SERO-4910 file (N, C-alpha, C, O; in steps of 0.05 Angstrom, whole numbers):
BEGIN
 pado doro    nc1    nc2    nc3   cac1   cac2   cac3    cc1    cc2    cc3    oc1    oc2    oc3
  Unk    A   4049   1372    383   4031   1352    369   4037   1326    364   4058   1319    354
  Unk    A   4013   1305    371   4026   1280    353   3997   1270    344   3975   1272    354
  Unk    A   4009   1256    316   3990   1240    304   3980   1222    304   3992   1207    289
  Unk    A   3957   1211    316   3940   1180    321   3939   1171    295   3934   1183    274
  Unk    A   3945   1150    297   3929   1135    269   3914   1116    275   3920   1098    290
  Unk    A   3884   1121    261   3860   1116    266   3860   1093    237   3856   1104    215
  Unk    A   3863   1067    238   3860   1044    220   3836   1027    223   3827   1015    204
  Unk    A   3821   1028    253   3795   1006    256   3778   1029    270   3785   1050    280
  Unk    A   3754   1018    266   3729   1034    279   3742   1050    314   3741   1073    323
  Unk    A   3754   1018    328   3755   1024    357   3773   1042    359   3769   1060    375
  Unk    A   3801   1043    341   3814   1070    339   3797   1087    349   3795   1092    373
  Unk    A   3779   1101    321   3763   1115    328   3746   1123    345   3739   1146    350
  Unk    A   3738   1098    358   3718   1109    381   3737   1115    410   3726   1126    429
  Unk    A   3768   1105    411   3785   1113    432   3791   1141    429   3790   1158    447
  Unk    A   3797   1143    402   3800   1180    406   3786   1198    407   3793   1221    408
  Unk    A   3760   1189    407   3736   1203    416   3733   1205    443   3723   1225    454
  Unk    A   3742   1183    454   3735   1182    488   3751   1204    505   3745   1219    523
  Unk    A   3783   1197    483   3799   1214    497   3800   1243    490   3815   1257    503
  Unk    A   3787   1253    473   3779   1286    468   3755   1289    493   3756   1301    514
  Unk    A   3741   1279    485   3713   1283    503   3723   1287    540   3714   1301    558
  Unk    A   3742   1267    540   3748   1272    572   3764   1301    577   3765   1314    598
  Unk    A   3777   1306    554   3795   1324    554   3788   1352    562   3798   1368    577
  Unk    A   3758   1350    538   3748   1376    538   3729   1392    562   3711   1381    573
  Unk    A   3734   1407    565   3724   1421    592   3686   1432    586   3670   1437    568
  Unk    A   3686   1432    617   3652   1438    615   3650   1467    601   3665   1486    605
  Unk    A   3633   1467    588   3621   1501    577   3601   1497    594   3588   1477    599
  Unk    A   3600   1539    611   3584   1539    623   3570   1563    614   3581   1584    609
  Unk    A   3532   1556    613   3519   1575    599   3498   1582    624   3494   1567    643
  Unk    A   3488   1602    622   3471   1615    643   3447   1629    631   3447   1650    618
  Unk    A   3426   1615    638   3393   1623    626   3384   1641    649   3383   1631    672
  Unk    A   3379   1662    645   3365   1684    657   3330   1681    655   3318   1685    634
  Unk    A   3321   1676    671   3284   1672    662   3266   1697    688   3266   1696    713
  Unk    A   3257   1710    673   3239   1739    685   3221   1724    697   3206   1707    686
  Unk    A   3225   1732    724   3194   1724    740   3180   1744    755   3171   1740    778
  Unk    A   3179   1767    741   3167   1787    750   3136   1782    745   3127   1760    739
  Unk    A   3119   1807    749   3090   1803    750   3077   1790    727   3062   1771    730
  Unk    A   3083   1801    699   3069   1792    678   3084   1770    665   3072   1756    649
  Unk    A   3106   1765    670   3114   1740    659   3112   1712    678   3114   1688    672
  Unk    A   3108   1722    698   3111   1695    729   3065   1693    712   3051   1673    711
  Unk    A   3061   1709    707   3020   1705    701   3028   1690    674   3009   1674    672
  Unk    A   3040   1687    658   3044   1674    629   3056   1651    629   3055   1639    608
  Unk    A   3072   1636    658   3080   1611    655   3112   1615    667   3124   1593    670
  Unk    A   3125   1633    674   3156   1637    671   3167   1617    693   3190   1607    690
  Unk    A   3150   1611    720   3160   1599    740   3162   1563    734   3171   1544    746
  Unk    A   3149   1568    708   3150   1541    696   3173   1529    672   3182   1506    669
  Unk    A   3177   1551    660   3200   1551    649   3229   1552    662   3250   1545    651
  Unk    A   3229   1560    680   3253   1570    696   3257   1538    712   3280   1532    716
  Unk    A   3238   1519    719   3241   1493    729   3251   1478    716   3270   1464    721
  Unk    A   3237   1479    691   3244   1464    667   3275   1471    660   3285   1450    652
  Unk    A   3291   1489    659   3313   1499    658   3331   1491    678   3355   1490    672
  Unk    A   3320   1484    711   3334   1472    719   3335   1443    729   3352   1432    744
  Unk    A   3311   1434    714   3313   1405    708   3331   1398    686   3344   1378    688
  Unk    A   3332   1410    671   3345   1402    643   3373   1400    652   3387   1381    646
  Unk    A   3382   1422    666   3410   1429    680   3419   1400    697   3441   1390    696
  Unk    A   3394   1390    711   3409   1370    735   3410   1345    707   3431   1332    705
  Unk    A   3390   1341    688   3386   1307    677   3409   1316    645   3404   1303    625
  Unk    A   3422   1330    644   3451   1341    622   3471   1322    621   3492   1318    634
  Unk    A   3460   1311    600   3487   1283    598   3515   1298    574   3536   1289    564
  Unk    A   3504   1320    571   3532   1331    555   3545   1350    571   3533   1360    591
  Unk    A   3572   1356    563   3595   1366    576   3584   1402    587   3603   1417    586
  Unk    A   3561   1413    595   3552   1433    599   3548   1434    622   3537   1415    634
  Unk    A   3553   1452    633   3543   1461    662   3518   1489    654   3523   1512    647
  Unk    A   3500   1482    658   3477   1502    655   3470   1511    686   3473   1498    706
  Unk    A   3459   1540    683   3454   1551    716   3432   1565    709   3435   1586    696
  Unk    A   3409   1559    715   3383   1571    712   3380   1592    728   3393   1586    748
  Unk    A   3371   1616    731   3368   1641    748   3345   1664    742   3338   1675    722
  Unk    A   3335   1666    770   3313   1675    763   3315   1710    765   3327   1720    783
  Unk    A   3303   1724    746   3308   1762    755   3281   1774    753   3259   1768    745
  Unk    A   3289   1786    758   3266   1812    758   3266   1816    723   3283   1810    705
  Unk    A   3238   1831    722   3223   1844    697   3250   1871    691   3259   1888    707
  Unk    A   3257   1864    661   3283   1878    647   3261   1891    630   3269   1913    621
  Unk    A   3237   1886    624   3225   1910    609   3226   1901    574   3219   1918    558
  Unk    A   3234   1882    567   3244   1869    540   3218   1865    526   3211   1866    503
  Unk    A   3204   1857    551   3172   1844    528   3155   1874    530   3133   1876    519
***
């Protein structure tokens, strides 16, 4: 492990850029119920919003939105 000297703000910016480029994408999965009750309450819109957020994400995160049937949690 090597230690990088940070003496100026641009040194810190360079170090930040280096570590961000080495960081792997974090994968997250969001399951959205589209069963009858949830669909009646607008779950399809929630699903669409998660899909939009995954496309527009600037973070190093891979988001997958998935429609699922009722699990009976509500």
